[in-house]
C-alpha positions as CSV (number, residue, x, y, z in Angstrom):
1,X,0.0,0.0,0.0
2,X,2.8,2.4,0.9
3,X,4.5,1.9,-2.5
4,X,1.2,2.7,-4.2
5,X,0.8,5.9,-2.3
6,X,4.2,7.1,-3.3
7,X,3.6,6.1,-6.9
8,X,0.5,8.2,-7.0
9,X,2.3,11.1,-5.4
10,X,5.1,11.0,-7.9
11,X,2.7,10.6,-10.8
12,X,0.8,13.7,-9.7
13,X,4.0,15.7,-9.5
14,X,4.8,14.8,-13.1
15,X,1.3,15.7,-14.3
16,X,1.4,19.1,-12.5
17,X,4.7,20.0,-14.0
18,X,3.5,19.4,-17.6
19,X,2.6,22.3,-19.9
20,X,-0.7,23.8,-18.8
21,X,-2.1,23.3,-22.3
22,X,-2.4,19.6,-21.5
23,X,-4.0,20.0,-18.1
24,X,-7.7,19.2,-17.7
25,X,-10.0,21.8,-16.1
26,X,-11.8,19.9,-13.3
27,X,-12.4,19.8,-9.6
28,X,-10.5,16.6,-9.5
29,X,-7.4,18.3,-10.8
30,X,-7.7,21.1,-8.2
31,X,-7.9,18.5,-5.5
32,X,-4.7,16.9,-6.9
33,X,-2.9,20.3,-6.5
34,X,-4.2,20.6,-2.9
35,X,-3.1,17.0,-2.2
36,X,0.4,17.7,-3.4
37,X,0.6,20.7,-1.2
38,X,-0.6,18.9,1.9
39,X,1.8,16.0,1.5
40,X,4.8,18.2,0.9
41,X,4.0,20.5,3.8
42,X,3.3,17.7,6.2
43,X,6.7,16.3,5.4
44,X,8.2,19.9,5.6
45,X,9.9,19.4,2.3
46,X,11.8,22.2,0.7
47,X,10.5,21.1,-2.6
48,X,7.2,22.8,-3.8
49,X,5.6,20.3,-6.2
50,X,2.2,22.1,-6.3
51,X,1.1,25.3,-8.1
52,X,-0.3,28.2,-6.1
53,X,-3.4,27.5,-4.0
54,X,-4.1,31.2,-3.3
55,X,-4.0,33.9,-5.9
56,X,-4.2,37.6,-5.0
57,X,-4.7,39.5,-8.3
58,X,-4.5,43.3,-8.2
59,X,-7.1,44.1,-10.9
60,X,-6.4,47.8,-10.4
61,X,-4.0,49.9,-8.3
62,X,-6.4,52.9,-8.6
63,X,-8.2,54.2,-5.5
64,X,-10.9,56.7,-4.9
65,X,-9.9,57.4,-1.2
66,X,-6.7,58.7,0.5
67,X,-6.6,56.6,3.7
68,X,-3.8,57.9,5.9
69,X,-2.3,54.5,6.6
70,X,-2.3,53.1,3.0
71,X,0.9,52.5,1.0
72,X,-0.8,53.1,-2.3
73,X,-0.3,56.9,-2.0
74,X,3.4,56.4,-1.7
75,X,3.7,54.0,-4.6
76,X,4.6,55.2,-8.1
77,X,2.9,52.1,-9.5
78,X,-0.5,53.1,-8.5
79,X,-3.3,54.3,-10.9
80,X,-3.1,51.2,-13.1
81,X,-5.6,48.7,-14.5
82,X,-4.2,45.2,-15.0
83,X,-3.5,44.5,-18.7
84,X,-5.8,42.0,-20.3
85,X,-2.9,39.7,-21.3
86,X,-1.8,39.4,-17.6
87,X,-5.4,39.0,-16.4
88,X,-5.9,36.2,-18.9
89,X,-2.8,34.4,-17.6
90,X,-4.3,34.5,-14.1
91,X,-7.4,32.8,-15.4
92,X,-5.3,29.9,-16.5
93,X,-3.5,29.7,-13.2
94,X,-6.8,29.9,-11.4
95,X,-7.8,26.5,-12.8
96,X,-5.8,24.7,-10.1
97,X,-6.0,27.4,-7.4
98,X,-8.5,27.0,-4.5
99,X,-8.9,30.7,-3.6
100,X,-8.7,33.9,-5.8
101,X,-8.8,37.4,-4.4
102,X,-9.2,40.0,-7.2
103,X,-7.8,43.0,-5.3
104,X,-4.6,44.6,-4.0
105,X,-3.6,48.0,-2.9
106,X,-6.3,49.6,-5.1
107,X,-10.1,49.7,-4.9
108,X,-11.3,46.6,-6.9
109,X,-14.7,48.2,-7.7
110,X,-12.9,50.7,-9.9
111,X,-12.3,48.0,-12.4
112,X,-15.1,48.4,-15.0
113,X,-15.5,44.6,-15.3
114,X,-15.1,43.5,-11.7
115,X,-18.4,41.5,-11.7
116,X,-17.4,39.8,-14.9
117,X,-13.9,39.0,-13.5
118,X,-15.5,37.5,-10.4
119,X,-17.8,35.4,-12.6
120,X,-14.8,34.2,-14.7
121,X,-12.9,33.0,-11.7
122,X,-16.0,31.3,-10.3
123,X,-16.6,29.5,-13.6
124,X,-13.2,28.0,-13.1
125,X,-14.2,26.6,-9.7
126,X,-12.3,28.9,-7.4
127,X,-13.6,30.4,-4.1
128,X,-13.6,34.2,-4.7
129,X,-13.7,37.2,-2.4
130,X,-12.2,40.6,-1.9
131,X,-12.0,43.7,0.3
132,X,-13.6,47.1,-0.7
133,X,-14.0,50.5,0.8
134,X,-17.7,50.2,-0.1
135,X,-18.1,53.7,-1.6
136,X,-18.9,52.3,-5.0
137,X,-21.0,49.4,-3.9
138,X,-24.2,50.7,-5.6
139,X,-27.2,48.7,-6.7
140,X,-25.8,47.8,-10.2
141,X,-22.4,46.6,-9.0
142,X,-24.0,44.7,-6.0
143,X,-26.4,42.9,-8.3
144,X,-23.5,42.0,-10.6
145,X,-21.5,40.5,-7.7
146,X,-24.4,38.5,-6.5
147,X,-25.3,37.2,-9.9
148,X,-21.7,36.2,-10.6
149,X,-21.7,34.3,-7.3
150,X,-19.0,36.3,-5.3
151,X,-18.4,34.2,-2.2
152,X,-17.4,36.9,0.3
153,X,-17.0,40.6,0.6
154,X,-15.1,42.5,3.3
155,X,-15.9,46.2,3.8
156,X,-13.3,48.4,5.4
157,X,-14.8,50.4,8.3
158,X,-12.4,51.6,11.0
159,X,-14.8,53.7,13.2
160,X,-18.5,53.9,14.0
161,X,-18.2,57.6,14.5
162,X,-18.6,59.3,11.1
163,X,-16.2,62.2,11.8
164,X,-13.4,59.9,13.0
165,X,-14.0,57.5,10.2
166,X,-13.6,60.2,7.6
167,X,-10.3,61.4,9.3
168,X,-8.9,57.9,8.8
169,X,-10.4,57.1,5.4
170,X,-10.2,60.5,3.6
171,X,-12.9,60.9,1.0
172,X,-15.2,58.2,2.5
173,X,-18.7,58.7,3.8
174,X,-19.8,56.3,6.5
175,X,-23.6,56.9,5.9
176,X,-23.2,56.2,2.2
177,X,-21.3,53.0,2.8
178,X,-23.9,51.9,5.4
179,X,-26.6,52.6,2.8
180,X,-24.7,50.6,0.2
181,X,-24.4,47.6,2.6
182,X,-28.2,47.7,3.3
183,X,-28.9,47.8,-0.5
184,X,-26.6,44.8,-1.0
185,X,-28.4,42.9,1.8
186,X,-31.8,43.8,0.3
187,X,-30.7,42.5,-3.1
188,X,-29.4,39.3,-1.5
189,X,-32.8,38.7,0.0
190,X,-34.6,39.6,-3.2
191,X,-32.4,37.3,-5.3
192,X,-32.6,34.6,-2.6
193,X,-28.8,34.4,-2.2
194,X,-26.7,34.0,0.9
195,X,-23.6,35.2,-0.9
196,X,-21.6,37.2,-0.8
197,X,-21.0,36.6,2.9
198,X,-20.2,40.0,4.5
199,X,-17.6,41.0,7.0
200,X,-16.1,44.2,8.3
201,X,-12.3,44.8,8.0
202,X,-11.0,47.1,10.7
203,X,-7.4,48.5,10.9
204,X,-7.1,48.9,14.7
205,X,-4.9,51.8,15.8
206,X,-4.3,54.1,18.7
207,X,-6.8,56.7,17.4
208,X,-9.7,54.3,16.9
209,X,-9.1,51.7,19.7
210,X,-11.9,53.0,21.8
211,X,-14.3,52.5,18.8
212,X,-13.8,48.8,18.6
213,X,-16.9,48.0,20.8
214,X,-19.1,50.4,18.8
215,X,-17.9,48.8,15.5
216,X,-19.2,45.5,16.7
217,X,-22.6,47.1,17.4
218,X,-22.5,48.7,14.0
219,X,-21.8,45.3,12.4
220,X,-24.9,43.9,14.0
221,X,-27.0,46.8,12.8
222,X,-25.8,46.2,9.2
223,X,-26.5,42.5,9.5
224,X,-22.8,41.7,9.3
225,X,-21.8,38.9,11.6
226,X,-18.0,38.8,11.2
227,X,-15.4,41.5,12.0
228,X,-11.7,41.2,11.4
229,X,-9.5,43.4,13.6
230,X,-6.0,43.9,12.2
231,X,-3.4,45.9,14.1
232,X,-2.0,48.7,12.0
233,X,1.3,48.3,10.3
234,X,3.3,51.5,10.9
235,X,5.3,52.1,7.8
236,X,8.4,54.3,8.5
237,X,7.8,56.4,5.4
238,X,4.3,57.5,6.4
239,X,4.9,60.2,8.9
240,X,1.3,60.8,10.0
241,X,0.8,57.3,11.4
242,X,3.9,57.1,13.6
243,X,1.8,57.7,16.7
244,X,-0.9,55.1,15.7
245,X,1.1,52.0,16.7
246,X,-0.6,49.7,19.3
247,X,1.3,48.3,22.3
248,X,1.3,47.7,26.0
249,X,1.0,51.5,26.7
250,X,-2.6,51.6,25.3
251,X,-4.8,52.3,28.3
252,X,-7.2,49.6,29.6
253,X,-6.6,47.5,26.5
254,X,-7.3,44.2,28.4
255,X,-10.7,45.5,29.5
256,X,-11.5,46.8,26.0
257,X,-10.8,43.4,24.5
258,X,-12.8,41.6,27.2
259,X,-15.8,43.8,26.5
260,X,-15.4,43.3,22.8
261,X,-15.5,39.6,23.1
262,X,-18.5,39.7,25.4
263,X,-20.4,42.1,23.1
264,X,-19.6,40.0,20.1
265,X,-20.8,36.8,21.8
266,X,-24.0,38.5,22.9
267,X,-24.7,39.8,19.4
268,X,-23.7,36.6,17.5
269,X,-20.8,38.4,15.8
270,X,-17.6,36.5,15.1
271,X,-14.4,38.2,16.0
272,X,-10.8,37.2,16.5
273,X,-8.7,39.4,18.8
274,X,-5.7,37.1,19.0
275,X,-3.4,39.3,16.9
276,X,-4.4,42.4,18.7
277,X,-3.7,40.8,22.1
278,X,-0.2,39.7,21.0
279,X,0.6,43.2,19.8
280,X,-0.9,45.0,22.8
281,X,0.8,42.7,25.3
282,X,4.2,43.2,23.6
283,X,4.5,39.4,23.0
284,X,7.7,38.1,21.3
285,X,7.1,36.8,17.8
286,X,9.8,34.3,18.4
287,X,7.9,32.9,21.3
288,X,4.5,33.0,19.7
289,X,5.7,31.2,16.5
290,X,8.1,28.8,18.2
291,X,5.8,25.8,18.0
292,X,4.0,26.6,14.8
293,X,4.7,25.2,11.3
294,X,7.1,27.1,9.0
295,X,5.3,30.0,7.3
296,X,3.2,28.4,4.5
297,X,2.7,31.4,2.3
298,X,5.7,31.0,0.0
299,X,4.5,27.5,-0.8
300,X,0.8,28.3,-1.5
301,X,0.4,32.1,-2.2
302,X,1.1,34.3,-5.2
303,X,0.5,38.0,-5.4
304,X,0.2,39.5,-8.9
305,X,0.2,43.3,-9.0
306,X,-1.4,45.3,-11.8
307,X,2.0,46.3,-13.2
308,X,3.3,42.7,-13.3
309,X,5.3,42.7,-10.0
310,X,5.1,39.3,-8.3
311,X,5.3,38.6,-4.6
312,X,5.3,35.5,-2.3
313,X,2.7,36.9,0.1
314,X,0.6,40.0,0.6
315,X,2.9,41.4,3.3
316,X,6.1,41.5,1.3
317,X,8.0,44.8,0.7
318,X,6.2,46.3,-2.4
319,X,9.6,47.7,-3.6
320,X,11.2,44.2,-3.7
321,X,9.2,41.9,-6.1
322,X,10.4,38.4,-6.2
323,X,9.8,38.4,-10.0
324,X,8.5,40.8,-12.6
325,X,6.3,40.0,-15.6
326,X,6.6,42.4,-18.5
327,X,2.9,42.8,-19.5
328,X,3.9,45.0,-22.5
329,X,5.0,41.8,-24.2
330,X,3.1,38.7,-25.2
331,X,2.8,36.6,-22.0
332,X,1.1,33.4,-20.9
333,X,0.5,31.4,-17.8
334,X,4.0,29.8,-18.4
335,X,5.5,33.1,-17.3
336,X,3.7,33.0,-14.0
337,X,4.7,29.4,-13.5
338,X,8.4,30.3,-14.2
339,X,8.2,32.9,-11.5
340,X,6.6,30.4,-9.1
341,X,9.5,28.0,-9.7
342,X,12.3,30.6,-10.0
343,X,15.6,30.1,-8.1
344,X,14.9,33.3,-6.1
345,X,11.5,31.9,-4.9
346,X,13.0,28.5,-4.2
347,X,15.8,30.1,-2.1
348,X,13.1,31.8,0.0
349,X,11.4,28.5,0.6
350,X,14.7,27.0,1.7
351,X,15.2,29.8,4.2
352,X,11.7,29.4,5.6
353,X,12.0,25.7,6.1
354,X,15.4,26.2,7.9
355,X,14.0,29.0,10.0
356,X,16.4,31.6,8.6
357,X,13.7,34.1,7.7
358,X,14.7,37.1,5.7
359,X,14.0,40.7,6.9
360,X,10.7,41.0,5.1
361,X,9.4,37.9,7.0
362,X,10.6,39.2,10.4
363,X,8.8,42.5,9.9
364,X,5.6,40.6,9.1
365,X,6.0,38.5,12.2
366,X,6.5,41.5,14.4
367,X,2.9,42.5,13.6
368,X,1.7,38.9,13.8
369,X,0.5,39.0,10.2
370,X,2.1,35.7,9.4
371,X,-0.4,32.8,9.7
372,X,-0.5,30.9,13.0
373,X,-1.6,27.7,11.3
374,X,-1.5,26.2,7.8
């Protein structure tokens, strides 16, 4: 029996490494890709026989807001729409991916064909979801996302107080976003659809920490039953957020998190405050991650930016792509596969398995953004 198991595993490796033009499009084949990943990660192999399981595709790096903590306003590569030739290549790669997130630093609803893009990825069998600031989530776009079977949608809301919210997300209007969410919920009921499942995405920081409890209450009012609290990443080059970092000096943080958890439980809202607690308590990343599996992201994740820059996770330094695809030329999915199996990417995997994490990874772990489990 053992010989047969290894034979099947070796056979699947050979199949996955063939040219994509020969690969069947089927749920079975996606399961084969996932099986290869699981077996190689369980054995903690340096080899990566699978193709990406998770794709983050930046369909546009344009944005209609000027959020004070966002890197996009400090990036010369913003303001772009992904070229069709690069987008088509991601459709091919999505045939074996489990999850596709069509967004990046930009606002995905600014892509004129976002609903069609969602439908295309869904037709290939992927689980699809993204984050939006919600300002453009009008009736037409909402209907298109529902009809094209978007699985989940996270809306960025960092305060329940409209004035504070607009200070954090410049150009946003909390009432308009709330109205848009209610319209989306009404359309879901009218079209008899449970999807997209909705959540709130909150960047927790010193200036809005006292608002966390009120955000949970707002979530219930908007019929949203999941809230993701992410501690702010304080980028050195963004001067106005240097005082927004969270840490042990935040007053009464333990009591605030205790009340948040109680309020969420009472209202049936799902929240996870683990990352916040680690940051606020000043926990050592080395201690927290000591017993966990090596970071799985370089073995399962590919980020494709609108300009063709490729990254091994969504927390990598945007100025240091691991590969670059020249979208001005004729490209195919083969170019993405070459990046995935490039010597530079493989060297990163070797460092991760050995525990010799590069600087980009150590910065990520400081904010506990790295996954705790695989």
